[in-house]
C-alpha positions as CSV (number, residue, x, y, z in Angstrom):
1,M,-7.6,29.8,12.5
2,V,-4.7,30.5,14.0
3,H,-2.3,27.7,13.3
4,V,0.4,26.5,15.9
5,S,3.1,24.8,13.9
6,S,4.1,22.4,17.0
7,S,4.9,19.0,15.9
8,W,4.0,15.7,17.6
9,S,7.2,14.9,18.7
10,K,8.0,18.7,19.8
11,G,4.9,18.1,22.2
12,V,6.4,14.8,23.5
13,V,9.8,16.6,24.0
14,A,7.8,19.2,26.2
15,L,6.0,16.7,28.3
16,A,9.1,14.3,28.8
17,L,11.1,17.3,29.7
18,I,8.8,19.0,31.8
19,S,10.7,20.5,34.3
20,P,12.7,22.5,31.4
21,L,9.2,23.1,30.0
22,L,7.9,25.1,33.0
23,A,11.4,26.8,33.7
24,A,10.8,27.9,29.7
25,C,7.4,29.1,30.9
26,G,8.8,31.3,33.1
27,S,11.8,32.5,31.7
28,T,9.8,35.8,30.7
29,P,6.7,36.8,32.7
30,A,3.9,34.6,32.0
31,A,0.5,36.2,31.3
32,P,-1.5,35.7,34.4
33,A,-4.7,33.9,33.8
34,P,-6.7,36.6,31.7
35,G,-10.0,37.4,32.7
36,P,-12.3,36.7,29.6
37,S,-12.3,39.2,26.5
38,T,-15.9,40.5,26.4
39,S,-18.1,42.6,24.5
40,A,-21.8,44.1,24.6
41,S,-24.0,41.7,22.2
42,T,-26.0,43.9,19.7
43,G,-29.3,42.2,21.2
44,G,-29.2,43.8,24.5
45,P,-26.7,44.0,27.7
46,K,-25.7,40.4,27.2
47,E,-21.9,40.2,27.0
48,I,-19.9,37.8,24.3
49,T,-16.8,36.3,25.9
50,T,-14.0,35.4,23.5
51,V,-12.5,31.7,24.1
52,R,-9.5,30.5,22.3
53,V,-9.8,26.8,21.9
54,G,-6.8,24.8,20.6
55,V,-8.2,21.8,18.2
56,P,-6.6,19.4,15.8
57,A,-7.4,18.6,12.2
58,N,-9.1,15.4,13.0
59,A,-12.9,14.3,13.4
60,N,-12.4,14.3,17.2
61,A,-12.8,17.9,17.1
62,I,-16.1,18.0,15.0
63,S,-18.3,18.4,18.0
64,A,-16.6,22.1,18.7
65,H,-16.9,23.2,15.1
66,L,-20.6,22.2,15.0
67,A,-20.8,23.8,18.3
68,V,-19.9,27.2,16.7
69,D,-21.6,26.3,13.3
70,K,-25.1,26.0,15.1
71,K,-24.0,28.9,17.4
72,Y,-24.4,27.0,20.6
73,L,-21.3,28.1,22.0
74,E,-22.8,32.2,21.1
75,D,-26.2,31.5,22.5
76,A,-23.9,30.4,26.0
77,G,-22.1,33.5,25.7
78,L,-18.9,32.4,23.8
79,K,-17.1,33.5,20.7
80,V,-14.6,31.1,19.8
81,E,-11.0,31.6,17.9
82,F,-10.1,28.1,17.1
83,M,-6.0,27.2,17.0
84,D,-5.1,24.7,15.1
85,V,-2.8,22.3,17.1
86,T,-1.1,18.9,16.3
87,S,-1.8,17.4,19.5
88,G,-2.8,18.4,23.2
89,A,0.9,18.2,24.2
90,A,1.8,20.7,22.1
91,A,-1.3,23.3,23.4
92,I,-0.1,22.7,26.8
93,P,2.8,25.6,26.9
94,M,0.3,28.1,25.1
95,L,-2.5,27.1,28.0
96,L,0.2,28.0,30.8
97,N,1.2,31.1,29.2
98,G,-2.1,32.3,28.4
99,Q,-2.0,32.4,24.7
100,M,-4.8,29.5,24.6
101,D,-7.6,29.2,26.9
102,I,-9.1,25.5,26.2
103,A,-7.8,22.7,24.3
104,L,-8.6,19.0,23.1
105,G,-5.8,16.9,24.8
106,D,-5.2,13.0,24.8
107,G,-5.7,11.0,28.0
108,I,-2.0,10.1,28.4
109,G,-0.7,13.6,27.4
110,T,-3.0,14.9,30.0
111,L,-2.4,12.5,32.5
112,T,1.6,13.0,32.4
113,A,1.8,16.4,32.3
114,S,-0.6,16.4,35.5
115,S,1.7,13.8,37.1
116,N,4.7,16.0,36.2
117,G,3.0,19.1,38.4
118,V,1.9,20.8,35.2
119,P,-1.1,22.9,37.0
120,I,-3.7,21.9,34.0
121,A,-7.1,20.6,34.7
122,I,-9.9,18.8,32.7
123,V,-13.0,20.4,31.8
124,G,-14.9,17.7,30.4
125,V,-14.6,14.6,28.6
126,A,-14.6,15.1,24.8
127,T,-14.8,11.7,23.4
128,T,-15.3,8.2,24.7
129,Q,-14.4,4.7,23.6
130,P,-17.2,2.7,22.0
131,S,-17.6,-1.1,23.0
132,D,-19.3,-1.5,19.3
133,P,-16.5,-2.2,16.8
134,K,-19.0,-0.6,14.0
135,L,-18.9,2.6,16.1
136,D,-15.2,2.5,16.6
137,S,-13.3,5.5,14.3
138,T,-10.0,4.4,15.2
139,A,-8.6,1.1,12.9
140,I,-5.2,-1.1,13.2
141,F,-4.2,-1.5,9.5
142,T,-1.2,-4.1,8.7
143,S,0.8,-5.2,5.9
144,P,-1.3,-8.4,3.9
145,A,0.9,-11.1,5.6
146,I,-0.1,-9.8,9.2
147,T,-3.3,-11.7,9.5
148,K,-3.9,-11.8,13.4
149,A,-2.7,-9.8,16.6
150,S,0.1,-12.3,17.1
151,D,1.7,-12.0,13.8
152,L,3.0,-8.5,15.1
153,T,5.5,-10.3,17.2
154,G,9.1,-9.0,16.8
155,K,7.5,-6.1,14.0
156,S,7.6,-2.2,13.8
157,F,4.3,-0.5,14.4
158,A,3.7,3.3,14.1
159,V,1.9,5.5,15.9
160,S,1.0,9.2,16.1
161,Q,3.1,10.0,19.4
162,L,4.9,7.7,21.3
163,G,4.2,7.0,24.9
164,G,0.9,8.6,24.2
165,A,-2.8,7.5,24.2
166,A,-2.0,5.9,20.6
167,E,0.3,3.3,21.5
168,L,-1.5,2.7,24.6
169,V,-4.4,1.7,22.8
170,A,-2.6,-0.3,20.4
171,K,-1.0,-2.0,22.7
172,S,-4.3,-3.1,24.9
173,A,-5.9,-4.0,22.0
174,I,-3.0,-6.2,20.3
175,D,-3.0,-7.8,23.9
176,A,-6.7,-8.3,24.0
177,E,-6.5,-10.5,20.8
178,G,-3.8,-12.5,21.2
179,G,-0.8,-10.6,20.5
180,D,2.5,-9.7,22.8
181,S,2.9,-5.7,22.5
182,S,6.0,-6.2,24.8
183,T,7.7,-7.5,21.5
184,I,6.5,-4.7,19.1
185,E,8.9,-1.7,18.3
186,F,6.4,1.1,18.5
187,V,7.6,4.0,16.0
188,E,6.5,7.6,15.9
189,M,4.9,8.7,12.6
190,Q,2.4,11.3,11.4
191,A,-0.9,9.9,10.2
192,P,-0.5,11.0,6.7
193,Q,2.4,8.9,6.3
194,M,1.4,5.8,7.5
195,A,-0.8,4.4,5.2
196,A,2.5,4.8,2.5
197,A,4.8,3.1,5.0
198,I,2.5,0.2,5.2
199,K,2.7,-0.4,1.8
200,A,6.4,0.4,1.6
201,D,6.9,-2.4,4.4
202,R,8.6,0.2,6.4
203,V,6.2,-1.0,9.2
204,A,4.1,-3.8,9.8
205,G,1.3,-1.9,11.0
206,A,-0.2,1.4,12.4
207,L,-3.0,2.7,14.4
208,L,-5.0,5.3,12.4
209,N,-7.8,7.8,13.5
210,E,-10.1,9.5,11.3
211,P,-10.2,10.6,8.6
212,F,-7.0,8.5,7.8
213,A,-8.6,5.3,8.9
214,T,-11.3,5.6,5.9
215,A,-8.4,6.8,3.5
216,A,-6.6,3.9,4.4
217,E,-9.0,1.1,3.9
218,K,-10.3,2.9,0.6
219,E,-6.4,2.3,-0.4
220,G,-7.2,-1.6,0.3
221,I,-4.9,-1.5,3.3
222,T,-5.4,-4.6,5.4
223,L,-7.8,-3.8,8.6
224,L,-6.6,-5.7,11.4
225,T,-9.2,-4.6,14.3
226,R,-10.7,-1.8,15.8
227,P,-8.7,-1.1,18.8
228,Q,-10.8,1.3,20.9
229,A,-13.4,-1.1,21.1
230,A,-10.7,-4.3,21.5
231,G,-8.7,-3.0,24.1
232,G,-10.7,-0.3,26.3
233,P,-14.2,-0.3,25.6
234,G,-16.1,2.4,27.4
235,L,-13.0,4.4,28.5
236,P,-12.6,8.2,27.9
237,A,-10.7,8.9,24.8
238,T,-9.8,12.9,24.6
239,Y,-10.6,15.4,27.0
240,W,-11.4,19.1,27.3
241,I,-8.5,20.9,29.4
242,T,-7.8,24.2,30.7
243,S,-4.8,25.9,32.8
244,Q,-5.9,25.4,36.4
245,A,-5.4,29.5,36.7
246,Y,-7.7,30.0,33.9
247,G,-10.5,27.7,34.6
248,Q,-10.6,28.9,38.5
249,K,-10.7,32.3,37.4
250,N,-13.4,32.0,34.9
251,P,-16.0,29.3,36.2
252,A,-18.7,30.9,33.8
253,V,-17.0,30.0,30.8
254,M,-16.2,26.5,31.8
255,D,-20.1,26.2,32.3
256,N,-20.8,27.8,29.3
257,F,-17.8,25.8,27.1
258,V,-19.5,22.1,28.6
259,T,-23.0,23.5,27.6
260,G,-22.5,24.1,24.4
261,I,-20.1,21.1,23.5
262,Q,-22.5,18.7,25.0
263,K,-25.4,19.9,22.9
264,A,-23.2,19.7,19.9
265,G,-21.9,16.5,20.8
266,R,-25.2,14.7,21.6
267,E,-26.4,16.1,18.1
268,A,-23.0,14.8,16.4
269,N,-24.0,11.4,17.8
270,S,-27.5,11.3,16.5
271,S,-27.3,13.2,13.0
272,P,-24.0,11.7,11.9
273,E,-24.8,13.3,8.0
274,L,-24.7,16.7,9.9
275,A,-21.3,15.8,11.8
276,K,-19.8,14.6,8.2
277,E,-20.8,17.9,6.6
278,T,-19.6,19.7,9.6
279,A,-16.5,17.5,8.9
280,S,-16.1,18.7,5.4
281,K,-15.6,22.4,6.4
282,F,-12.6,22.1,8.4
283,L,-10.7,18.9,7.1
284,Q,-9.0,19.0,3.8
285,M,-10.0,15.3,2.4
286,D,-11.5,13.6,-0.7
287,P,-15.2,14.0,-0.1
288,A,-15.6,10.4,-0.7
289,V,-13.4,9.9,2.2
290,L,-14.9,12.3,4.4
291,K,-18.7,10.7,3.5
292,A,-17.5,7.5,4.4
293,I,-15.5,7.9,7.5
294,R,-16.8,6.6,11.1
295,L,-17.3,9.4,13.6
296,P,-16.1,9.2,17.6
297,A,-18.4,8.5,20.0
298,F,-18.7,12.1,21.8
299,A,-19.3,12.2,25.3
300,E,-23.4,12.6,26.2
301,N,-22.7,13.6,29.4
302,V,-19.5,15.9,28.8
303,T,-18.8,16.4,32.8
304,D,-18.7,12.7,33.6
305,T,-15.4,12.1,34.4
306,S,-15.9,8.7,36.5
307,G,-14.5,6.4,33.7
308,L,-10.9,8.5,34.6
309,S,-9.7,6.0,37.0
310,K,-10.1,3.1,34.7
311,Y,-8.3,4.7,32.2
312,I,-5.4,5.4,34.7
313,D,-5.4,1.7,35.8
314,L,-5.0,0.7,32.0
315,A,-2.0,3.4,31.7
316,N,-0.8,1.8,35.0
317,R,-0.9,-1.9,33.4
318,Y,1.4,-0.8,30.8
319,N,4.1,1.2,32.9
320,V,3.0,4.5,31.0
321,L,3.0,6.9,34.2
322,K,6.2,7.3,35.7
323,K,4.1,8.9,38.6
324,Q,0.6,9.3,39.3
325,P,-1.6,12.2,38.8
326,D,-3.0,14.3,41.1
327,L,-6.9,13.8,40.8
328,G,-7.8,16.5,43.3
329,K,-6.3,19.3,41.3
330,L,-6.8,17.4,37.7
331,L,-10.1,17.1,38.2
332,S,-10.3,20.8,40.4
333,I,-12.6,22.8,37.7
334,K,-15.9,21.7,38.4
335,A,-18.1,22.7,35.1
336,T,-21.8,22.3,35.1
337,A,-23.5,22.1,31.4
338,G,-26.5,23.3,31.3
339,S,-29.7,22.3,29.6
């Protein structure tokens, strides 16, 4: 796996200052959307296309790793080279410069980039927000003094990315459960540091995803609520994204990718033990924690983006988007998942 050493905050700055980002991308001749590299299969004339896929080191990437382990993507004609990224925001410059082909992105980072004219497109939905708290792989943890959402009034709260999807989910959940998110001071912090920050009273609460949520629970930190189920059930949570140029030039790659990913996601949903075994191969965590994690809800129909409009409505409720994204361009890649 290739590692990309961009931090969450750098990714946010890249999105917030999107014009300089695009200028920087153009300061040296940007690589044109490359045609996929191919090689003949030893079993016959079928060609295998190499695709560089950016994924974070968290449970949302399980379906992609499972698709490789089970050879679903290889069977679809793709050879995947994983690139480790800390956020979809950090991956966007690499997508634009042709250094990466597809990446796992969060909803707000994707929408913010699109609304600022960045030529990216959604290939499909990766994970969705469950309606059942028992299936929610995210969690809000708090200090012992916080026993209900309204206790967070005027307190500090940690999220992995200011102005991103985690902050939106936290705000909507806190408000849905009787709190007032407008009074909370949100601070940016990397997930591995959040549990210690709560225990040291540096923050009153934090939103964590897996595997960090289970690790915090095992440490005995107070679990207040499951925010995806509380604040936005049924909405898409993460997306597979690409540059418009690459997606338009390589439609067969898009179709083959969503075909393999969808098959793996469905299998992860129906076989949680297999999904956890897959996670153990790329997540460096205590095996006991990995065995106990809650899995994300992987999209059963990857190309169904109908929930995007409701997600945008939620973002607008909290004034997250300064401009509205051009859905025609954002959804310009019409990938089709095969059986």
